[in-house]
N, C-alpha and C positions, 0 to 999 in steps of 0.2 A: 786336839780336836780337828783342826784344819787338815792335818796330815792324814788322819783317819778318813775324813770325808773325801779327800783327793784319791786315796787308795781305792775306796769302794766305787767311786764314780768311774775310775779308770778300769776297774774290774767289769763294771756293767757294759762299758763301751766295747771292751775286748770280747766279752762273751757274745754280745749281739753280733759283732762282726764275724766271729768264729761260726756261730750257728747259721748265719746267712750264707757263709761260704761253703757250708757242707753240701755235697752234691748227691750223697747216697746215705743209706742208713748206717753204714759202718763208720764213715767220717763224722756223722752227727753223733753217734754213740761215743766216739773218741773225744769229741768236744765236750759232751756232757760229763764224762768222767773227769776231764781236765778242770772244768769249772765247778761242777756240783758233786764230785766224788765225796763219799762220806769220810774217807780217811785222809786222802792227800789232795783233795780238791782245793782250788785257789780260793773259793769262797770260804772254806774252812780256815785257811791260813789268814785271810783278812779278818775273819771273826775273832781270831786270837788277839788281834791288835786292840780290840775293844777294852781289854784289861788295862791298857796304858792311857786311856782317856780319863781326864779328871772326873771326879765323882759327880760334880754338878752338871757336867755335859753328857753323862752316860745315858740319861733318858732320851735325849735328842739323837745321840749317836745310835742307840739301839733301834729307835724308830726308823731311822734312815737305813740301817742294815736290813731290817725286815722288808722295807720297800724294795730295796735292790734285789734281795733274794727272790721276791715275788716276780719282779720284772725279768730276771734271768730265767726263771722257770717258765714264764709266759713266752719268752723268746724261743726257748727250746721247743715247747709244744707247737708253736706256730711253724717252726721249721720242720718238725715231725709231720705235721699235716701236709705241708708243701711237698715233701718228698713222697708221701704216700698217695697223694692225689693222682698223679699221672698213671700209676699202676691200676688204680680203681677205674679210671677212665678207659684204659686199655681193655680191662676185663669186660666193662659194659659194652664197648664197641665190638669186641669179639663175640659176645653172646647175642647181640642183636642181628637178626637176619631179616632185612627188609622184604625179601621175596616170600616170606611166610604169610599166610592169611591172618588178619587180625583176630583177636579173641572176641567171640560173640557175646554181647551182654544179654543175659537172660532176663527178659521182661515179662512180668505177670500179665495174665489175660482175664477177661471177665468170664465167669462161670457160664457154661452153655445155656443153663436155664435163664440166667440174667440176660444173655444175648437174645434168647428167644422172646423174653418179656419185652425187651426194647423193640424188637422187630414187630411183634404183635401190636404193640401200642402205636407204632408208625402206620401199620396197615389199617387199623381201625380208625385212626385219626383221619386218614384219607377218605374213609367212608362216612365221616361226619360225627364220630363218637369222641367225646372228651373223657378224661380219666378222673375217676373218683376213688377215694381211699377210705378205709374203715378199720376199726380195731380188730385185732386177732382174738382178744379176750372179750367174749360177748355175754349178754344176758339171754334168758330163755325167750323173751318176747321177740327180739330181733332175729334170733337164730331159728325159731320154730313157730311161735304163736302167730306173729304177724305174717308169716309165710303160709298160713292155713294148714300147718302141721299139727294135728290133734295130739293130746296127751297120750293116747293109746297107740299112736303110730310107731312102728318099729324103729323109725329113724331117731326117736327120742329115748330109746333104751340106753340106760347107763353103760351097758356092755358095748355099745356101738359108738360112744362118745367119750371125750376126755373132760369130765366134769372136775372142777376144782375141789380138792378134798375138804376145804373149809365149808363150802356150800353144801357138800354132801352130808357132812356131819350135822349142820344146822337143820337141813330139811328132814333128816332122819329123825331128829328129836321131836319134830312137830307132826310127823306122819305116823299114825297108829294103825293104819290099815295093814293087816298081815299079808305077807308074801306079795307085796306090791313091788313089781320089778321096776316101776317108773318112779321110785321114791326120789331119786336125785333129780328127776326131770320135773318134779312138781313143786311149784311155789318158789319162784325167784332164784333158781340155781344159776351158777355162773360156770361157763365152760369156754374152752378154746374152740373157735368156730369150726363147724364141719363143712361150711360152704361159703362162698363169697356172695351168695344171695343176700346175706345180711346187709351188705352195702347198699343194695337197691332200696331196701326198706328205709335206711337212714337218709338216703338222698331224697326219696319221695316224701318223707315226713317234713323235709325242710325246703323243698323246691316245688314250685307250681309247674304243671306241664306247659309246654312240651319238654321232654327229657330224652336225651340220647347219650348214654354213658357206658363206659366199661370199667371194670374193677379187676385188677390182677393182684394176686397175693397168695400167701400160704393158707392151707386148710388142713385139718387134722381129723383122721378117722382111725378106728382101731382095726384097720386091715392088717392081715399078716403079710409081711414082705415077701413078694415073689417077683417074677419077671415083669409083671404088668401092674403090680400094686405096691404101695408104700404107705406107712401110717402118716407121713407128712408129705404133701405134694402141693402143686400150684394150680389154681384155676383162673380162667378169664371169664368173668361174668359180664354179660351184655344186657342192656335194657333200653327199649325205645317206647316211649309213651307219647301219644298224640291223639288226634281226633279221628284219623282214618288209616291206622296201621292194620295190615292184614297178614295172614299166614304166608301169602306170596312174598311179602316184604321180608319176612323172617328167612324163608328158604333162599331168597335172592342174596341177602346179606351173608349167610353162611356159605353159599356157593362161591360168591366173590372172594370171601376171605380164604376159603380153602384153595382156590386157584392162585391167589396172590402169594400164599405162604408155601403151599405144597407143590405148585406147578400146574400147568394147563392139562396135564395128563391124569390128574387125580379124579377118581370116581367117588361121588358122594351119594348116599341114599338116606332116605328118611323113613323111619318105622313108627307106627302108632305106639304110644306108651302112656304112662300115667305118672304125674308129679302133683303133689297137693297144691302147689302154687301156680300151676299153669293148666289151662283147659281151652282147647285141646292140647295134648302134649305129644312130642315126637322124640325119638332117639336118632341122632345123626351118626352115621358110620362112614368110614372111608376104606377103600380097598388097598391092602398092603400085603405084598408077598403072596398074592393069591388068596388072601383071607380078609374078611370084613372085620375091622377093628373099631371099637366104640370111639366116637369122635366127641360126643357130649350130649347133654339133654337140653331140650328147648320147648317152647310152646307159647301160647297166648296167655298173658297174665290173668290169673283167676280173678273174677269180680270181687271175691271176698278179700283178696290182698289189696285191691284198689280201695275198697271201703275202709280197710284197717288203717290206711295212711291218710284218709280224708279225701280221696278222690271220688268223683261220681262216675260209676261204671256206665251210666247212660250217656255221658259226655266224652269220656276218653277211653281209649283202648290201647293195648301195646303188647309187645312180646319180650321175652327174656330167654337167655341161653347161657349155659355154663360149659366151658370146654376145658379139657385137661391139658395144661401147658407141657408137662413132661411127655405125654403121648405125641403131641405135635412135634416136639423136639426130636423124639425117637424116630418118628416117620421121616423127618427131614434128613437126619444124619445116619439113618439105617442102624440105629442102636436097638438091640433086641432085649436088653435087660435094664429096667428102670433103676435098679440098685447101683448101677455104675455111676450115676450122678452123685451119689452120697458116700462113696467109698474113699474119697480123698486120694485117689490114685492120680498123682501128678502127670504121669505119662499119658493116661487116658484124657485128662482134662486139657493137656497142652495141645491136643489135636484141633481144638476149636478156636 
């Protein structure tokens, strides 16, 4: 037993020395064959000596033999990595050119509509307006009734709004009037909002005057997509309620906003119009590429709307306006087609 252990320990020391002395792949391979060769390797020769070990010592001798075999294999692999490392380092050094510019990391950006919303919020904040938010899924009261929009008004036609199908089915069962095109708009239907004016109703219901807020968010209408229309777009709703607000205040706010966002050279005009929730009402336009483009609708809040939310029209007055965010962004960046915002063209979006 002692003779066997002496042999395998000497074999281990000799193999480690041989592998460490190898300077290249050829000398290392020769050492591997000498010690680990399958037919004439020195480990194979020592392994044959295991047959002469007494039976009671064979378990311990076999265990030691396996340990030495593993240590010899590990020594060979360590030397193999040692010899290969300089070649790899040289290849890396040769491939690296410090004079070349570094690789640019591609960083994502905010969508141009999101950038516009953030800038509009900042501008209106400097004009004294705070931000209010509301749900996109609305009931008929907040989307129409409280805004003085009657049941017969075209704005409540189911063909012009996105009513939820469940509500449409329920109201259809309870409505027996023949050929009633406003079936879905009657009696508690639910829809995705067609205007951010719904937020001003919710704010006034829960907040005593004075109020000066804006609300920015998505709205939905059944418009056919073209260069200036899209079935989903963004609005900025503004509301100012106090005791002495005038139409002059409204025009001043919209002009200051237009100059702040579009530049000092922007031309704005106001045209008489009609909206159920404002009286008097105006359309605001700006001049773009030699043509007047719709800026948004505005006007003094109708007394019926004030009564609906519990305000006294004899004590408070105010104005409201709604502006299209996409159209503002298009004017700022000289974009001629609103559909570009929603085509997910990374090359287009990366410009902003």
